[in-house]
C-alpha positions as CSV (number, residue, x, y, z in Angstrom):
1,M,-21.5,-65.1,-47.6
2,V,-20.0,-66.3,-44.3
3,P,-17.2,-63.8,-43.6
4,S,-13.4,-65.5,-43.7
5,Q,-11.0,-65.7,-40.6
6,A,-9.1,-62.7,-42.5
7,D,-12.2,-60.5,-43.5
8,K,-13.1,-60.4,-39.8
9,A,-9.4,-59.8,-38.4
10,E,-9.4,-56.4,-41.2
11,R,-13.1,-55.9,-39.7
12,F,-12.0,-55.8,-35.9
13,R,-9.0,-53.7,-37.2
14,A,-10.6,-51.0,-38.4
15,L,-13.1,-51.1,-34.7
16,H,-9.7,-49.8,-33.5
17,A,-9.0,-47.4,-36.6
18,R,-12.3,-44.9,-36.2
19,P,-12.4,-42.5,-34.4
20,G,-14.2,-42.3,-31.2
21,G,-14.1,-45.2,-29.3
22,F,-16.2,-48.6,-29.5
23,V,-17.7,-51.4,-26.8
24,I,-16.4,-55.0,-26.9
25,P,-18.9,-57.0,-24.9
26,N,-18.0,-60.2,-23.0
27,P,-20.3,-63.5,-24.1
28,W,-20.0,-66.4,-22.1
29,D,-21.4,-69.3,-24.2
30,A,-22.6,-69.5,-27.7
31,G,-26.4,-68.4,-26.4
32,T,-25.1,-65.1,-25.2
33,A,-22.4,-64.5,-28.3
34,R,-25.6,-65.0,-30.8
35,M,-28.1,-62.6,-28.2
36,L,-25.3,-59.9,-28.2
37,A,-25.2,-59.9,-32.0
38,G,-28.1,-59.6,-32.6
39,L,-27.9,-56.2,-30.2
40,G,-26.0,-55.0,-32.7
41,Y,-22.5,-55.3,-30.9
42,E,-19.5,-55.0,-33.6
43,A,-17.2,-57.5,-32.0
44,L,-16.9,-60.0,-28.9
45,A,-14.5,-61.1,-26.2
46,T,-14.3,-64.0,-23.7
47,T,-14.8,-63.7,-20.1
48,S,-12.2,-66.2,-18.6
49,G,-13.6,-65.0,-15.5
50,G,-17.0,-65.8,-16.6
51,F,-16.9,-69.2,-18.4
52,A,-14.5,-70.8,-15.6
53,I,-17.8,-70.2,-13.6
54,T,-19.5,-72.1,-15.9
55,L,-17.8,-75.0,-15.8
56,G,-17.2,-74.7,-12.5
57,K,-14.3,-73.6,-11.5
58,R,-12.6,-70.7,-9.8
59,D,-11.4,-67.6,-12.6
60,G,-7.3,-68.6,-13.1
61,A,-8.4,-72.5,-12.9
62,V,-9.2,-72.6,-17.0
63,T,-7.1,-74.6,-19.1
64,R,-5.8,-74.1,-22.5
65,E,-7.5,-76.0,-23.8
66,E,-10.4,-75.8,-22.2
67,A,-10.4,-72.2,-22.9
68,L,-9.4,-72.9,-26.7
69,A,-12.7,-75.1,-26.9
70,H,-15.0,-72.4,-25.7
71,A,-13.3,-69.7,-28.3
72,R,-13.9,-72.1,-31.2
73,A,-17.6,-72.2,-29.3
74,L,-17.8,-68.6,-29.8
75,V,-16.3,-67.9,-33.3
76,Q,-18.9,-70.6,-34.4
77,A,-21.5,-69.0,-33.6
78,T,-21.8,-65.7,-35.5
79,D,-20.2,-63.4,-38.0
80,L,-18.6,-61.5,-35.4
81,P,-14.9,-60.6,-34.4
82,V,-13.7,-62.2,-31.6
83,S,-10.9,-62.0,-29.2
84,A,-10.2,-64.2,-25.9
85,D,-8.3,-63.5,-23.1
86,M,-5.5,-65.9,-22.9
87,E,-4.6,-64.8,-19.7
88,N,-1.0,-65.1,-19.1
89,G,-0.9,-67.4,-22.3
90,Y,-0.9,-70.5,-20.2
91,G,3.3,-70.7,-19.3
92,D,5.4,-68.5,-18.3
93,A,8.1,-68.8,-21.2
94,P,7.6,-66.5,-24.1
95,E,7.6,-69.9,-26.3
96,A,4.3,-71.0,-24.2
97,V,3.2,-67.8,-25.1
98,A,4.3,-67.9,-28.8
99,D,2.1,-71.5,-29.0
100,T,-0.5,-70.0,-27.4
101,I,-1.0,-67.1,-30.5
102,R,-1.0,-69.7,-33.1
103,R,-3.4,-71.5,-31.4
104,A,-5.6,-68.8,-30.5
105,A,-5.7,-68.2,-34.6
106,A,-6.6,-72.3,-35.5
107,A,-9.6,-71.5,-33.1
108,G,-10.8,-68.7,-35.9
109,L,-10.2,-65.7,-33.1
110,V,-9.2,-62.8,-35.0
111,G,-7.3,-61.8,-31.5
112,C,-6.1,-62.4,-27.9
113,S,-4.7,-60.5,-24.6
114,I,-1.4,-61.6,-22.7
115,E,-0.7,-60.2,-18.9
116,D,2.1,-60.1,-17.1
117,A,0.8,-61.8,-14.2
118,T,1.8,-65.3,-13.6
119,G,-0.7,-66.6,-11.1
120,D,2.1,-67.2,-8.5
121,P,0.7,-64.9,-5.0
122,Q,4.2,-64.4,-4.0
123,R,5.4,-62.9,-7.2
124,P,2.1,-61.8,-8.7
125,I,3.6,-59.8,-11.6
126,Y,6.3,-60.5,-13.9
127,A,9.5,-58.7,-13.8
128,K,9.4,-56.0,-17.1
129,S,12.0,-58.2,-18.4
130,H,10.7,-60.9,-18.9
131,A,6.9,-59.8,-19.7
132,V,8.9,-57.9,-21.9
133,E,10.0,-61.0,-23.7
134,R,6.9,-63.1,-23.5
135,I,5.0,-60.0,-25.6
136,Q,7.9,-60.1,-27.9
137,A,7.2,-63.6,-28.6
138,A,3.2,-63.5,-29.0
139,V,4.4,-60.5,-31.3
140,E,6.6,-62.6,-33.5
141,A,3.7,-65.6,-33.9
142,A,1.1,-63.5,-34.6
143,R,3.2,-61.5,-37.4
144,S,3.6,-64.9,-38.5
145,L,0.1,-65.5,-39.4
146,P,-1.7,-65.1,-42.3
147,F,-3.7,-62.5,-41.3
148,A,-4.2,-59.3,-39.2
149,F,-4.6,-61.0,-35.9
150,T,-4.5,-58.0,-33.0
151,L,-2.7,-58.6,-30.1
152,T,-3.7,-56.8,-26.9
153,A,-0.7,-57.0,-24.4
154,R,-1.8,-56.1,-20.2
155,A,-0.4,-54.0,-17.5
156,E,-1.6,-56.5,-14.7
157,N,-0.4,-54.5,-11.0
158,F,-4.0,-52.8,-10.8
159,L,-5.4,-56.2,-10.8
160,R,-2.7,-57.8,-8.4
161,G,-3.0,-55.7,-6.4
162,Q,0.2,-53.2,-7.0
163,P,-1.6,-49.7,-8.2
164,D,2.1,-47.8,-9.5
165,L,0.8,-45.9,-12.2
166,D,4.5,-45.0,-13.2
167,D,5.1,-48.4,-13.2
168,T,2.2,-49.3,-15.4
169,I,2.5,-46.7,-17.9
170,D,6.5,-48.0,-18.4
171,R,5.2,-51.5,-18.8
172,L,2.6,-50.3,-21.5
173,Q,5.3,-48.3,-23.4
174,A,7.4,-51.4,-23.5
175,F,4.7,-53.6,-25.0
176,A,3.9,-51.2,-27.5
177,A,7.5,-51.3,-28.2
178,A,7.4,-55.0,-28.8
179,G,4.8,-54.6,-31.3
180,A,1.3,-54.9,-29.2
181,D,-1.5,-53.6,-31.3
182,V,-3.6,-52.8,-28.2
183,L,-2.4,-52.0,-24.8
184,Y,-4.7,-52.5,-22.0
185,A,-3.9,-52.1,-17.6
186,P,-7.4,-53.1,-16.1
187,S,-9.1,-51.6,-13.1
188,L,-7.2,-48.2,-13.6
189,P,-8.9,-45.9,-10.5
190,D,-10.1,-43.2,-12.0
191,L,-10.5,-41.0,-14.9
192,A,-7.7,-39.1,-14.3
193,A,-5.4,-42.2,-14.8
194,I,-7.1,-43.1,-17.5
195,R,-6.7,-40.0,-19.4
196,T,-2.8,-39.9,-18.2
197,V,-2.5,-43.8,-19.5
198,C,-4.2,-42.3,-23.1
199,A,-1.9,-39.6,-23.3
200,A,1.2,-41.7,-22.4
201,V,0.9,-44.1,-25.1
202,P,1.2,-44.5,-28.4
203,R,-1.4,-47.4,-28.9
204,P,-5.2,-48.1,-29.1
205,L,-6.3,-48.4,-25.0
206,N,-8.9,-51.1,-23.7
207,V,-10.4,-50.3,-20.5
208,M,-12.7,-52.6,-18.9
209,V,-16.1,-51.1,-17.2
210,G,-17.7,-53.0,-14.2
211,P,-15.6,-53.1,-11.0
212,K,-17.5,-50.9,-8.5
213,N,-15.9,-47.0,-9.1
214,Q,-15.0,-48.0,-12.4
215,C,-18.5,-47.7,-14.3
216,F,-17.6,-44.5,-16.7
217,P,-20.0,-44.0,-19.3
218,V,-18.8,-44.7,-22.8
219,G,-18.6,-40.8,-23.3
220,E,-16.7,-39.9,-20.8
221,L,-14.4,-43.2,-21.9
222,V,-13.6,-41.9,-25.1
223,E,-13.2,-38.4,-24.7
224,A,-10.5,-39.6,-22.3
225,G,-8.9,-41.0,-25.3
226,V,-10.1,-44.7,-25.3
227,R,-10.4,-46.4,-28.1
228,R,-12.0,-49.5,-26.5
229,I,-13.7,-50.6,-23.9
230,S,-14.6,-54.1,-22.5
231,L,-16.8,-55.2,-19.5
232,G,-15.7,-58.2,-18.3
233,P,-17.4,-60.6,-16.4
234,T,-20.0,-57.8,-15.9
235,F,-22.6,-58.9,-18.2
236,F,-22.2,-62.6,-16.1
237,R,-22.6,-60.9,-13.2
238,A,-25.8,-59.0,-13.8
239,A,-27.2,-62.6,-15.1
240,M,-25.8,-64.4,-11.9
241,T,-27.2,-61.3,-9.1
242,A,-30.8,-62.3,-11.2
243,F,-30.5,-65.5,-10.7
244,L,-29.7,-65.7,-7.7
245,R,-31.9,-63.1,-6.5
246,A,-34.4,-65.5,-7.8
247,A,-33.4,-68.6,-6.2
248,R,-32.8,-67.0,-2.8
249,E,-36.6,-65.4,-3.1
250,V,-38.0,-69.2,-4.0
251,K,-35.7,-70.7,-0.9
252,E,-36.2,-68.4,1.2
253,Q,-39.5,-67.1,0.9
254,G,-41.0,-69.2,-1.1
255,T,-42.5,-66.4,-3.5
256,F,-41.8,-66.3,-7.4
257,T,-42.6,-62.5,-7.9
258,F,-39.0,-62.3,-10.1
259,A,-40.6,-64.5,-12.7
260,D,-43.0,-60.9,-13.9
261,D,-40.2,-59.3,-14.9
262,T,-38.3,-61.7,-16.8
263,V,-37.9,-62.1,-20.5
264,T,-40.0,-64.0,-22.4
265,F,-38.5,-66.5,-24.6
266,R,-40.1,-65.2,-27.8
267,E,-37.6,-62.3,-27.3
268,L,-35.2,-65.5,-26.5
269,N,-35.4,-67.6,-29.7
270,A,-35.6,-63.4,-32.0
271,L,-32.2,-62.5,-31.0
272,M,-30.9,-66.8,-31.2
273,S,-32.4,-65.8,-35.1
274,A,-31.1,-62.5,-35.2
275,G,-27.5,-63.4,-34.0
276,N,-27.2,-66.7,-36.3
277,A,-24.6,-67.1,-38.9
278,G,-23.0,-70.1,-39.9
279,T,-19.7,-71.5,-39.5
280,A,-16.8,-69.2,-40.4
281,D,-14.0,-70.8,-42.9
282,G,-10.7,-69.9,-41.8
283,A,-7.9,-67.0,-42.9
């Protein structure tokens, strides 16, 4: 039987509650979602940056409707729980964030993240009080749903050129007090900072690996206290690296040596079958 949205939501919550940590990879289309399911991953999350490139857009230029349509495609691709990067909720006002949460649930998602980045280079981060109001609105919307929607609150200081660890911790603590289920501070610089944040916050912490000098091994992250490890656009960047390397070889050298070590369609088709699932029903 295809699991219900409520069943998947409970499975997703349980991953955060069990001892140790888990890796949540980020597919960028239905095919990569099925591959990751076929490889045995237990949950999936979207990558806003990776998806944007597939549309021919820059990161941050995806509309809410595009993001929700993408989420539906991933939800329908496998039986796994899917959480989504809903950026800043696609609006400054708390009411806009709450509406995004409700729409995310209607798309079949069992969780999403909301960040405190404004999208405005002149004022990259919302004032703390406004950021907390936005998370409070998101929490209220999530709690009104008929299943356990997992809300992740993101403090974007380090990703937006404001590397203030004390302020980041203060914001994460405030988001937890507002009711966020998971906390996330992208681009923490080292394991010492990650340990400090884990010790200071009362909710599971998500850490993204992939940026240069931030690819800490799973074992070390779990030892530091991390409960969820995401990859953001890292798998997408790896795929694009191979694609560009191959395209440049053909264009610049006229050779095809890259083809000697490519995956076969037999392997790809096997993963499509292993990760295939029916369309999930509602809550």
